[in-house]
Structure formats: C-alpha cells, structure tokens
C-alpha positions in Angstrom: -132.7 -10.9 14.4 -136.5 -11.6 16.0 -138.6 -8.3 16.5 -137.8 -6.9 19.6 -139.8 -6.3 22.4 -142.2 -3.2 21.6 -141.0 -1.0 24.4 -137.5 -0.6 22.8 -136.4 0.7 19.4 -133.3 0.8 18.0 -130.6 3.9 17.7 -128.4 4.4 14.6 -125.2 6.2 14.6 -123.5 5.2 17.7 -119.9 4.3 18.7 -119.2 1.6 21.5 -115.8 1.1 23.2 -115.6 -2.0 25.1 -114.1 -1.4 28.8 -112.8 -4.7 30.5 -112.2 -4.7 34.4 -111.5 -1.5 36.4 -108.4 -0.9 34.8 -109.8 0.3 31.7 -113.3 1.6 33.0 -111.9 3.9 36.0 -109.7 5.9 34.1 -112.1 6.5 31.5 -114.8 7.5 33.7 -113.0 9.6 35.9 -111.4 11.5 32.7 -114.8 12.1 31.3 -116.0 13.6 34.6 -112.6 15.7 34.7 -113.7 17.2 31.4 -117.5 17.9 32.0 -118.5 21.3 31.6 -122.3 21.2 32.5 -123.4 18.0 34.2 -122.8 14.5 35.4 -125.2 12.0 36.1 -124.5 8.6 37.9 -125.9 5.5 39.2 -124.4 2.7 41.1 -125.0 -0.5 42.9 -121.7 0.0 45.2 -119.6 2.9 46.1 -116.9 1.9 48.6 -114.8 4.4 50.6 -111.8 2.9 49.5 -108.7 3.9 46.7 -111.4 3.4 43.7 -114.3 5.1 45.8 -111.9 8.2 47.0 -111.0 8.7 43.5 -114.3 9.1 42.2 -115.0 11.6 45.4 -112.2 13.6 44.3 -113.4 14.1 40.7 -116.8 14.9 41.4 -115.8 17.3 43.8 -113.6 19.0 41.2 -116.2 19.1 38.7 -118.9 20.4 41.3 -116.6 22.9 42.6 -116.2 24.0 38.7 -119.9 24.5 38.8 -121.3 21.4 37.2 -124.3 19.8 37.7 -123.9 16.4 39.3 -126.3 14.0 40.8 -125.1 10.6 41.9 -127.6 7.6 43.1 -126.3 5.0 45.1 -128.2 1.9 46.7 -128.8 1.8 50.2 -128.4 -2.3 50.3 -125.2 -1.9 48.0 -123.5 1.2 49.6 -124.3 0.9 53.2 -121.6 2.2 55.3 -120.6 5.7 53.9 -119.3 7.7 56.4 -120.4 11.0 57.1 -117.0 13.0 56.2 -117.6 11.2 52.3 -121.1 12.2 51.8 -120.8 15.3 53.8 -118.3 17.0 51.4 -120.4 15.6 48.6 -123.3 17.6 49.7 -121.2 20.8 50.7 -119.9 21.1 47.5 -123.6 21.0 45.7 -124.0 17.1 44.7 -127.0 16.2 45.0 -126.9 12.5 46.5 -129.5 9.9 46.4 -129.8 6.7 48.0 -132.3 4.3 46.8 -134.6 2.8 49.7 -137.6 1.1 48.6 -139.0 1.5 52.2 -137.8 2.9 55.4 -135.8 1.2 58.0 -137.6 -0.6 61.1 -135.3 0.0 63.9 -132.3 0.9 61.9 -132.4 -2.0 59.7 -133.4 -2.3 56.0 -136.3 -4.7 55.9 -136.4 -5.2 52.0 -133.0 -7.0 51.0 -134.3 -8.3 47.5 -135.3 -5.0 45.9 -132.2 -3.2 44.8 -131.0 -0.5 42.3 -128.6 -2.9 40.3 -128.0 -0.3 37.5 -124.4 1.4 36.7 -125.3 4.3 34.8 -122.9 7.3 33.7 -123.7 10.3 31.2 -121.2 13.1 31.0 -122.5 16.5 29.4 -125.3 14.5 27.7 -122.9 13.6 24.6 -120.7 10.6 26.4 -122.5 7.6 28.5 -121.0 4.4 30.1 -123.1 1.1 30.9 -121.9 -1.9 32.4 -121.7 -4.1 35.8 -118.8 -2.4 37.1 -119.2 -1.0 40.8 -116.6 1.8 42.2 -114.8 -0.5 44.6 -111.3 -1.6 44.8 -111.9 -5.4 44.0 -112.7 -4.6 40.2 -108.7 -3.9 40.3 -106.4 -6.7 39.7 -104.0 -5.7 42.5 -106.9 -6.6 44.8 -106.0 -9.9 44.7 -107.4 -13.5 43.9 -110.9 -12.0 44.8 -110.7 -9.2 42.1 -113.8 -9.4 39.9 -113.6 -9.8 36.2 -116.2 -7.8 34.6 -117.3 -5.3 31.5 -118.6 -2.4 30.4 -119.0 -0.4 27.5 -118.2 3.7 26.5 -120.9 5.1 24.2 -121.1 8.2 21.9 -123.7 9.0 19.4 -127.7 9.4 19.4 -128.4 6.7 21.9 -126.7 8.7 24.7 -129.5 11.3 24.7 -131.9 8.1 25.4 -129.9 7.0 28.4 -129.7 10.9 29.7 -133.7 11.1 29.5 -133.7 7.5 31.5 -131.3 8.9 34.2 -133.2 12.3 34.5 -136.8 10.9 34.6 -135.3 8.0 37.3 -134.6 11.1 39.6 -138.2 12.3 39.5 -139.2 15.5 41.4 -135.9 14.5 43.7 -134.0 17.1 41.1 -134.1 20.6 41.5 -134.6 23.1 38.4 -131.3 24.2 36.9 -129.7 27.3 37.3 -128.8 28.2 33.7 -130.8 28.3 30.8 -128.2 26.0 28.9 -128.7 23.4 31.5 -132.6 24.1 32.0 -133.3 24.1 28.0 -135.3 21.0 27.0 -133.8 18.7 29.5 -136.4 19.1 32.3 -138.9 17.9 29.7 -137.6 15.1 28.8 -136.4 16.1 25.9 -132.7 15.4 25.8 -130.5 17.0 22.9 -129.7 14.5 20.6 -125.9 14.0 19.9 -124.8 13.6 16.0 -124.1 10.5 14.9 -120.4 9.4 15.1 -120.5 5.5 14.0 -122.7 2.7 12.6 -123.7 1.0 15.5 -127.5 0.4 16.0 -128.2 0.1 19.6 -130.7 0.6 22.2 -130.9 0.8 26.0 -133.2 -2.3 27.6 -134.3 -1.6 31.3 -135.7 -3.8 33.8 -138.1 -2.4 36.4 -141.2 -3.3 38.6 -144.2 -1.6 36.3 -143.7 -1.7 32.3 -140.7 -3.3 31.9 -140.3 -6.4 34.2 -139.0 -9.0 31.5 -137.7 -6.5 28.8 -133.8 -7.7 28.9 -134.8 -11.8 29.5 -137.0 -10.9 26.0 -134.1 -9.7 24.5 -131.8 -12.5 25.4 -134.7 -15.1 24.3 -135.2 -13.1 21.2 -131.4 -13.5 20.1 -130.9 -17.0 21.2 -133.9 -17.8 19.3 -132.5 -16.4 16.3 -129.1 -17.8 16.4 -128.0 -19.8 13.5 -123.9 -20.1 14.7 -122.9 -19.3 17.9 -124.2 -18.0 21.3 -121.3 -16.9 24.0 -122.9 -15.6 27.3 -120.9 -15.0 30.1 -122.9 -13.8 33.4 -121.9 -14.4 36.9 -125.1 -15.3 38.4 -126.8 -17.9 36.0 -130.2 -19.3 37.0 -132.8 -18.1 34.6 -136.2 -19.1 34.0 -137.4 -22.2 32.2 -138.5 -20.3 28.9 -134.4 -19.0 28.5 -133.2 -22.2 29.5 -135.5 -23.8 26.8 -134.0 -21.6 23.9 -130.4 -22.6 24.9 -131.3 -26.3 24.8 -133.1 -25.8 21.3 -130.3 -23.6 19.8 -127.7 -26.2 20.8 -129.8 -29.0 19.4 -130.2 -27.4 16.3 -126.1 -27.0 15.6 -125.6 -23.6 17.3 -122.3 -23.6 19.5 -123.7 -22.6 22.6 -121.4 -21.8 25.3 -121.8 -20.4 28.9 -119.1 -19.0 30.8 -119.9 -19.0 34.6 -118.1 -18.9 37.7 -115.9 -21.3 38.9 -115.0 -19.4 41.9 -118.0 -17.8 43.3 -118.2 -15.3 45.6 -121.3 -17.0 47.0 -121.4 -20.8 47.5 -125.0 -20.7 46.6 -124.3 -19.5 43.5 -122.3 -22.5 42.4 -125.0 -24.8 44.2 -127.9 -23.0 41.9 -126.1 -23.2 38.7 -125.3 -26.8 39.1 -128.6 -27.5 39.3 -129.2 -26.8 35.5 -126.0 -28.5 34.3 -127.4 -32.0 33.5 -130.2 -30.6 31.0 -128.2 -28.4 29.4 -124.9 -30.6 28.8 -127.1 -33.0 27.7 -128.7 -31.2 25.2 -125.1 -29.9 23.6 -124.7 -26.8 25.8 -121.1 -26.2 26.3 -120.2 -25.1 30.2 -117.2 -23.3 31.0 -116.2 -22.5 34.7 -114.1 -19.3 34.7 -111.5 -20.2 37.7 -108.8 -17.4 37.6 -110.8 -15.0 40.1 -114.6 -14.4 40.5 -116.7 -13.4 37.3 -119.1 -10.4 38.1 -119.7 -9.8 34.2 -122.9 -10.1 32.2 -122.3 -9.8 28.8 -123.4 -11.7 25.8 -122.6 -12.2 21.7 -124.7 -13.9 19.6 -123.8 -14.6 15.6 -122.1 -11.8 13.9 -123.6 -8.9 15.1 -125.9 -8.9 18.2 -124.1 -8.2 21.8 -125.1 -7.1 25.5 -123.5 -5.3 28.1 -125.1 -4.3 31.2 -125.8 -4.8 34.8 -128.4 -7.6 34.7 -127.4 -11.2 35.9 -129.6 -14.0 34.6 -130.7 -14.9 38.1 -134.3 -14.4 39.9 -133.0 -11.3 41.4 -132.2 -9.2 38.4 -135.1 -10.6 36.2 -137.6 -10.3 39.0 -136.7 -7.6 41.3 -134.1 -5.4 40.6 -133.5 -2.4 38.6 -131.7 -3.1 35.8 -130.1 -1.5 32.6 -128.3 -3.1 29.4 -127.2 -1.8 26.0 -128.1 -4.0 23.1 -125.8 -3.7 20.5 -126.0 -4.2 16.6 -122.3 -3.9 15.7 -120.3 -6.6 13.1 -116.7 -4.9 14.8 -117.8 -4.7 18.6 -119.1 -8.1 18.5 -115.9 -9.5 16.9 -113.6 -7.5 19.6 -116.5 -8.9 22.5 -116.1 -12.6 21.1 -112.1 -12.5 20.9 -112.2 -11.0 24.5 -114.6 -14.2 25.5 -112.7 -16.9 23.5 -109.5 -15.8 25.3 -111.3 -16.2 28.8 -112.4 -19.6 27.9 -109.1 -20.9 26.4 -106.5 -19.8 29.0 -108.7 -19.4 32.0 -111.6 -21.6 31.9 -112.4 -25.3 32.7 -114.7 -26.8 30.6 -117.5 -29.1 32.2 -118.7 -32.5 30.6 -121.8 -34.3 31.0 -120.0 -36.9 33.5 -120.2 -34.3 36.0 -123.6 -33.9 36.2 -125.2 -35.6 39.1 -126.8 -39.1 38.4 -130.4 -38.8 36.8 -132.1 -41.1 39.7 -135.7 -40.4 40.9 -135.0 -38.7 44.3 -132.5 -36.4 42.3 -135.2 -35.2 39.8 -137.5 -34.5 42.7 -134.9 -32.6 44.8 -133.8 -30.8 42.0 -137.5 -29.9 40.6 -138.1 -28.7 44.2 -135.1 -26.6 44.4 -135.3 -25.1 41.4 -138.8 -23.6 41.5 -138.6 -22.8 45.0 -135.2 -20.6 44.1 -136.7 -19.2 41.0 -140.0 -18.1 43.0 -138.6 -16.6 46.0 -137.7 -13.3 45.0 -141.2 -12.8 43.9 -142.5 -14.2 47.4 -139.9 -11.9 48.8 -141.2 -8.7 46.3 -144.9 -8.7 47.2 -144.3 -6.0 49.9 -143.9 -3.4 49.8 -145.0 -1.8 47.0 -143.2 -1.5 43.6 -142.6 2.0 43.6 -138.8 3.2 44.2 -138.0 5.7 46.6 -135.2 7.9 46.7 -133.9 9.5 49.9 -130.7 11.4 51.1 -128.1 10.1 53.2 -129.6 11.6 56.3 -133.3 10.2 55.8 -131.7 7.0 55.2 -130.4 6.7 58.9 -133.5 8.4 60.2 -131.3 11.4 61.3 -132.7 15.3 60.8 -131.2 16.3 57.8 -129.0 19.5 57.8 -129.4 22.9 56.3 -127.1 22.1 53.4 -128.9 18.7 52.9 -131.9 20.4 52.5 -130.6 22.6 49.8 -129.2 19.7 48.1 -132.5 17.7 48.1 -135.5 20.5 47.6 
C-alpha cells in the first residue's frame, strides 16, 4: 500500500467483526450498553422516536440509572423532531444530550442545511467501539419493508478503541463536565485514554473528516488504496459523486487490468442521487469500470475492499456533502480475514441483488451532452463548498432546549454545565 496521509497512523492488535444491517448491529450495541460499567459515548446523525430509537432510549436509561456516565450527540438536522418526553427522560436520568447545530436558528428554521454531524460512533467503557453507517431508526431493519436500508458497521476491540475514545471525548470539548469518581476521571479528561490490550492481528486506523485539519483525509485514503490496487477494487457507496482525482484513479486502475466494481443505488431514496451518478457512468464504463446497481432496496452502505487486506467501513459517502462539508468517521482496516468476509458479502450482493450496467446504457456522447454533463458535474461538485462559506467551520454543540430557542430547565443546566 502507498504511504497513508501523515495525519493517520496504523494501530496493531485489533479484532473486527462485520455487522450487516440493523438485525446484526442493534442487538450488539444494545448488549454493549447493557453491560457498560463506567461510560458510554455515542454519536449519531439520526435518532428517531420509533421502535429502534425507543430500544436505545431504554438501554441508555437503564445504564444511566446504574451510574454509567453517558454522552449522546445527535445532529440537529438528522434528528429534528424528538419529543420532549423522549429527551427529557434522558436528561432527567443524567444523560448528557448534545445537539450538533453549527449556527442558531432564524425564526425557528435551520439556516445551514448542508453542514452536518454525520458520524456514527459508539464507545463503551473504553474497551469496545462501533463505527459504521447505521443510524438508530427502524428503516435499517428488513421488516420496515421495501424502503429498508442496506448498510454496514463494525465492532472493534483492541488498542484502536483508545484512539476512538480519545477522539469522541475531544469532540465533546467543554460541554463535558468533570467526572464524579477517580476511576472515571483518571487520564481521560487529559485525552490519554487507557489502551486496551491486543486481542487480534488487525492493523487499523480511525480516519475522520472535519473542516479544519482533516478536510480530505478519507478521500486521500481511498485514492491511495485504489492507486496501489493490483487485483481488485470493490466500492459499495450509497451516494457516489466523487471528485475528479478519485474518478481518475478508478479509471486508471481499470485500464491497468484491476477488476474495479462499483455497487451503487438502483432504487435511490432521492432521485437526484441516481441522476448525479449517471453523469459519471459513461467515462467509467468506457474505462472498464463495472457498475452494479443494487435493486433490492435502498443502499445506504459506505464500504470498500481492495486486494487481499485493505478495507474501510464508516459513515462517509463519496459525494460532495461527505467529502466537503460533513463531519465523518471511517475505520481503515488491514486484515485478510476481515477483508475476505466483507468481500464475500459484497460479491453475494452483486450476484443476487444487482443489475450490471453496460456501455450501451450510458447517454450518447454528443457535443451538447458533453457540455451539459460538464456544467452539471462541476456545479454539483462545487455547490456544497459555496453553501459552506458561512458560517465559520467551528462546530457547535447545544442542548435540545437551546436549539429550539427555549429557556433550559434546571435539570438541563445540571446536565450541560
């Protein structure tokens, strides 16, 4: 593999378990919270008051009543309508609930729709972590019906958990109060998370995207892996509209004989997603890239495998929002066993539930079409950056009451000093 970005470093001794869809992910997270003894840190883009959200709610309340220290961060855009009885019960139990809002609302309306806390992280007791793309909503379960999402996450054990814990703690900033007990306080407030012992052979790193020092780290890892590929690249990504450099690496890999497969949405939850991806079909197909549209239900995954070891799972799409504005988190994994498992799952997806496109499905290369595609591509790529000029890139965590512009009750002040 090529040298990764300097902002990242490999951590050895880890064990990863792939979790596919809510059926595998939710029971494992709820079980970990039920077993928590000291601390739960949780970040999610979407938390709904549905059967999944209420299960998480019950698990957090039970842990808080046992004296577990709990911080939950949700996004104000992704989780806009949680009722006061839902949030109030958590705050009353001592859960510190934070809402990511980059700017105050104007007349009750959010003024910046394109800047989101899109990460999905859980850290329990500093020894177990979860990273992926699955939100806490019932549409990640198969019984939701045809609109149920296809998605992935990983459970992580080993030294990398300390890095994820440190990152999640630092993301809370000054919103997090001092801990009540010496065994909770020791080392964590200074960012020196205790390192769990080695439990496996996997090397890995947490790779994040923010609007300061790590603006393109996730994209650079993708490009480095594709550039190093010698045999196979499989990328399954829900919202695929990357920049020119990543597209160039995909075309070059296919042209030098690498088996490059893209798994994209065939039944998108937003029509503009399919339209945007189709702008790219012609150049990719002509270069030899295979495009497979997943047609069983909406694809929500953000995963990839390259050759025999490299894999990534996380929250980052390969579109302008994730690559230019959102706060994202992926894990990059070097482990032959995990790579093999994820590759087999993706191959099964391709063989059973995908439709492969061919060059004849791409629009004809007329002069007018080339001009239209060029203008549409560059406008769509640049629009999020224009939308992100204001306000400043500094994230803001607020309480639910602050977001709504109401005076915060006394219990909220205790929860958010």
